[in-house]
N, C-alpha and C positions, 0 to 999 in steps of 0.2 A: 297301247296298252297290252299290257302283259297276260296272256292268258294262263291259269292254272289250273290242271286236270284235277275234275273235281275228286276222284277216288285218291290219289296221293293227299290231296287237299282233307279230304274226309280222314283219310287213313292217320295223319299227323292229328285231327281232332280227337280222335277215338284213342287215343294216347295218351293227347292230354287229358281226355276225359277220364280215364283210367286213374290218375295222378288226381282226380276231384279239382282239375281246374273247370271253374264256374262259367267262365267264359265261353271255354268249347263244349263245355255240356248245354249251354245257351243257343250257340250256333247248331249243334248238332239237331235240338230241339228246334227249333227254327225251320231247319231244312227238311225235316220228317213230320212235321207234325200234322202240318194241313194232310196230306194223305194220311196217315196213321188215323185223324178222326175221321176222314171217309172210310177207311175200314172198320173203326169201332161202329159209326154209322149205319152201315151195312147190316149190322147185326142190332141194334139200339134202336130203336123208333125215336126216343126223346133226345134230341141234340144235346140240353146240358146232360142227361144220365149217359151219353157217348162220352159228350168230354170227361166225365169223371172217370170214365173205364180207360179212356186213352191216358189222363194223366196219373192215373197207378199204372199203366202199363209201362210208361215213361221211368217212373219210379224205379220199377224193377229191372227196366234197360238199364238205368245207369246203374244200381244196384248188383246185377250181373254183367256189368261190360266187361270183366275180365276175361270170362267164359267165351267170349267171342272169339272164334280161332280163324277169322280172316276165310273163311272157307265158304264159297258161297256171297251174296251180298247182304251189307251192313242192312240194306233196305229192307229184303228178304226175313232176314235175322228179326228186325223189330217187328216187321209184319205178324212173323208168328206168334210171340209174344202178346201184340194187339186181340188178334184173335181169340186167344185164349183167355187174356182179360175179357174180352168181351164175353164169352160162352161162362166164364166164371161170376161175372156180372150179374148176368140173366139167370142163373142157378141161385145166388144169395135173394135174387128175388123172386124166386119161385116163379118163371115167366117161360119155362122150358115145360112143354108138354107133347107126348108125342101118342100122334094115334094108331093103335096096334092092330095090325092086319096080317094076313098070311104074305109070306113073300112077293114081291113084284118081279117078274122078267125086267130084263131090260128093254125098255120099246122106244122105238126110233120116233120121233116127235115131229111133227109137221114146223118148219123153220120161216114158209112161206106167207107166214102173217104179215100182211101190209099194215104198216100201222104209220103215222105221223106223231107220235105221241113224243114228247121233249123229256131229258133225262129225270126231272123231277116227278112227273107224272108214273115214268115206267118204278122209278124208287117208289112211289106211294102204292102202284097195285105189291110191289115185295111186302112192304110194311103190313099191308092189310093184311096179309096172309096169318093163318096162325102162325104160332110161335116156334114149333118143330119145324112144321113145313119151313118155314123162311130159313130157320139155321140150314137146317141140309142144304135147300136150293142153294144159298149162298156160299156156302164152303165146297158147293161140287161145282157150280156152275161159273160162281165169279172168282173165287179163291181156287180153284183147280183142286181140289182134296181128292182124293179115291173113295170109296164107298169103307173100304176098311179103315182108312185114316180118320174117316169120320166118324165111324163107330166105336173108333177107339178113344177118340178125344171126348165124346160125347155119351161114351158110356153103353150104347147102345148096340143091336145087332146088326150085320150089315144088311140084313132084310129089312129091318126097320128102317135105317136110312135111305136103302132103295125106296120103299113105299112112300116115305117122306117127300123124295125128289119127283117120284111118279104123280103125286096127289098135288105137290107146289105145281109142277108142268101143268097139269091139267087144269089148275083153278086158274093160273095165270094166263094159260091160251083161250080159256071160256070168256075172262074178265074180257081179254083183249080184243076179242072177235064181239064182243058185246057193244063196247065200247066203238069200235066200229063201224057197227052199223047202225049204234044210236048217236053216237056222241058225233063222230065223224061226217056220218051221214053217206059213207061210204058202203059197197057191197048191195 
């Protein structure tokens, strides 16, 4: 069996997709849709709405494919589109609210909380956060954006981004500790 390098194969698929080759577009969609649905799902609680945002994102991916310059990974380029599309979806549904507080200094959080939680349980805890907390937490802790980037993308101040992250982490730590002491019978 001959092994084809994914990068070269993906580059060829991209070239064909730019020329509106539907089969190449379909293959690219199949390759990236599962991960991109997960990205949208981080931001959007309802799976059907996350799918809608993902499909809108892929429409933008294929519409703007000519602007992909092969600098960085193709998956990373798609991921940025999905993040922006998820944020846009939440804005359209008027689901984003940020609590206003004074600037919060960077605080080191304890990462030594022991938990036996499953991924689905952790996702549920994140889903239960207020939208502003959740959005900043996912962008910072999962996607790796800096506060300056988050502030620009969400049209908020850096201090608001920091305070939302602080509150999200505090709420998650409290909930995990609560679950560890009551739900799992430890500590």
